[in-house]
C-alpha positions as CSV (number, residue, x, y, z in Angstrom):
1,M,-27.2,36.4,17.1
2,K,-27.0,33.1,19.1
3,E,-24.0,30.8,18.5
4,A,-24.6,27.1,18.2
5,S,-22.6,25.0,20.7
6,N,-20.8,22.1,19.1
7,T,-19.7,20.5,22.4
8,L,-21.2,17.2,23.5
9,P,-21.8,16.0,27.0
10,Q,-18.8,14.1,28.4
11,E,-20.6,10.8,28.8
12,Q,-21.9,10.8,25.2
13,T,-18.4,11.5,23.8
14,R,-16.8,8.8,26.0
15,G,-19.5,6.3,24.9
16,E,-18.9,7.0,21.3
17,E,-15.1,6.7,21.8
18,T,-15.6,3.3,23.5
19,K,-17.8,2.1,20.7
20,A,-15.3,3.2,18.1
21,F,-12.4,1.5,20.0
22,L,-14.3,-1.7,20.2
23,F,-15.2,-1.6,16.5
24,L,-11.6,-0.9,15.5
25,T,-10.2,-3.7,17.7
26,G,-12.9,-6.2,17.2
27,V,-13.7,-5.8,13.5
28,I,-11.3,-3.6,11.6
29,A,-8.0,-4.9,13.0
30,P,-8.8,-8.6,12.5
31,A,-10.1,-7.9,9.0
32,V,-6.9,-6.0,8.1
33,A,-4.8,-8.8,9.6
34,V,-6.6,-11.5,7.6
35,S,-6.5,-9.5,4.4
36,V,-2.7,-9.1,4.7
37,V,-2.1,-12.8,5.3
38,V,-4.5,-13.8,2.5
39,G,-2.9,-11.3,0.1
40,Y,0.6,-12.5,0.9
41,G,-0.5,-16.1,0.4
42,F,-2.1,-15.2,-2.9
43,I,1.1,-13.5,-4.1
44,I,3.2,-16.5,-3.2
45,W,0.7,-18.8,-4.9
46,I,0.7,-16.8,-8.1
47,S,4.5,-16.5,-8.1
48,Q,4.9,-20.2,-7.8
49,I,2.5,-20.8,-10.7
50,L,4.6,-18.4,-12.8
51,T,8.1,-19.5,-11.7
52,G,7.7,-23.0,-10.4
53,P,8.2,-24.2,-6.8
54,P,11.3,-23.2,-4.8
55,G,14.4,-25.3,-5.6
56,S,13.3,-26.4,-9.1
């Protein structure tokens, strides 16, 4: 019985790793950062609607 080899050539693995890194740093990280800032702003906005502005 012949075993299937699951190893990829080094260049293909390195290329996929580079693409994944660029996708994470160019798309996912900025999207998460913007989502966090927008979410925090939304929470502050809603809390000010419910409780009034600071100092009042």
